[in-house]
Structures are given as C-alpha cells and as structure tokens.
Phi, psi and omega in degrees: 000144179262131181250151174268164176302317172309316175295320178299308170308315176299307175306322174293329175279338174284336185283321170306308168316303174311314181303304177305317175297318177303306180301315181296322175290323175291327182067027177190163180122188193247135186255306199299303181298320181297315183296319181289339182261003181306307182301320175301307182293325173295315178303313182296310186284343191240353183222353187224304188299144170260113176202167179228107179291349175268356180209076190285349174256015182308136190305319186265012171301146168289151186255132173244129178237124176265109176283310183275085188291341176301341182267018184303335177309316186290326182288311182305316188285330177291319180306311179295327173286335171279351172101010183288327177201168189299152186290327188289349184282342177306331177297346181271005188308129177063021175272160178294129180078007179282168169269344186258078182293166177299331167232143185306144175227104186296346175291343182238337185277111182299137175086005180262139178258339187220158164263147176219161187176283173307127178284153177095353180275329187303319187290329182292314177299305184309314182294325174299311181297316176302315187295315180301315184293317180279316186267333186257309188256356176058039186273157186271342185299152174247162176243121179254127181233127183256129180230163170266165175275335177295324186291345184289000172279351176282131178294329178303326179312305189281340164299311180299316181297322180294317184291319184295320180293318180292332181265012180045054186286076179299342184273002184248119179236116173269141175240124181251123171290096191266072178257000165080004174237160172218183197295329182248016183156193175266141197293325180290351181253325178282312180195094186308145182262322193292153354289107190288308180297320186294321168317307181293314178307311185299344182251026168071040171250146166279136184240126179240143174235128184236157163282120183284013172241009181251104182297323179297314181300315181301307180300315174309308181303308183293335174285318184298321176304325182290341186260004179262114188256003186256341177197178182290157175241139170241131173250115182269117192258104181282115185235168177254117179289143186078011192316129173103339181240108191303326191274354175264327195300135176071001184258119183295335176304335181276357185309299188245029175230150182267165171306143176074005177282349182171174185260108167264133180311128178089356180262158172314144174307158181299131177109343178242000178299313178301315181303309180304319183293316180290324172303317173296318186284333178292318178296331172291315175306321176294321179293325177296317180300308184298323186293338185262353181280000000 
C-alpha cells in the first residue's frame, strides 16, 4: 500500500499514543527514545523496507536490526501497525509470558532478526548480515540498523564501522537517533561525540543528515542510500527525545522511565502523567490532520 506523507504523519502519532499506553500499562520501560523515533520507524516500515508480515522469512526481505533495544516500544507498536501481530498484544509489554520483552528477543518476536539489550552490538550483527548478502550470496536485500547516539560510546560500534567501510558494504544503511541524551545526562557532557560526522566519513561511510521528524526527508535519504554503490551509508537523524509530549521533550530524565513511574520535577504529578501525555498527543494528531486539510 502506498501512503501519503499526511497518512504517515498520522500513523507516527498513533504509534506515539500506543507507546504511552504500553508504558503506563507495563509500569516500566523507556519513554524519551521511543517517542522521538516514531517518525523514523514509520518512514522505514511504511515507506522504505521490503517485507511481508505474512511471510516473515521470505528470502529477499530487507533485514532490520535494532541495536538500541531499550527503545523497543516504538518498534513493537510499528510492527503491530504493519500487521506482524495483533494490535491488542501491545498491552502485554513486559508481562510474564509475553512476546514483547523489555528488550527484543528474536526467538519469539515476529519480524525480528536479532535479540538486543547490551548496547553497541547491533552494527556488528548488521554488518555481518550485509557481508553475507553482498559478498557471499550476492542477494538483493538490504540491511538497516537503528542505533542510539549514546551507544556510539561503545568501542564495538567503531570496530563494525571500520569493517563495513573496509568491505564497501553498500547494502548497509545505519540510522542513528541523534537526540543528544542518555540515561544519566546529555551525550556531549557524558562523553562528547563531536566531530560526529567526520568520524564516520573517516571510516569510508557516506554520511547523510536529516530532521528525524520529517518523514519525507527520512524516506528520501534511505532511497538515496540505495543509489550509493561505493560504501555503506549512515543517516544521522536529529530527533527530539520525548517528541509530542511537552513535559518530556529534551529531558534526559525521561530516558528510562515510563509515565506515572514517579514525580520528576516540572512534570504533572504522579498518577496524571499518562493522561496528560495522551492528551498532548491527541492534540498533536488533530493539528497534523488540520494542517493537511
């Protein structure tokens, strides 16, 4: 199905609402990153990736690797919207016996290529898949890897980056959530990443930068990456953590806690956070619809 940008923007906001509902129900999990990456996941699953939710092992599917597994609520909500499992299953996040673990487990999660939890491992997994597809099997599928900016502080990321650059893995596209926060502060205060772009370019990667909330830009960048034949591509997605919920936006304190999990200074009092977040997102949804009418 072909979607308009308006439809994709509306879907991204629906996914944000699902994220809030899931986290409130689970009473644990991460808020800021999932909300900030809803547009990127929507662009990927409804405008870029080749997959079939009814045939999840089809040979020519694109491989999607989530390295920063803690943002999985946005992935689970996206997979449900894409038809990989019933939407009602989202309410089982982090429950006993669920397929929707606190970090993705590929043996039970439909549409998953990898398990994740420890940060910094996803790019190595993705580079291995890309190498097999391009160099050994000569297959047409592509590999996409989503990473956080905080996990760029892990050395394994750069080993994988060197490997992919050296082997000219043109079928590999990495997308980095550049939201400038991590669990205990702002990235440039904890462990500065800049000059970020130059580091990737030095390892033989093509670097593209986009507004991580502009779905058209994200899709166009992914399509541009498909036309680059010399090396792998990394797309730095500049996002707002907690996007759509005013009291969460830009605040690292919301990295690893759900609404209603505690009283954070400047937030609605405990017990009302989930309600207020959904209210703001529904207002945002109405604004998105009216802007396109």
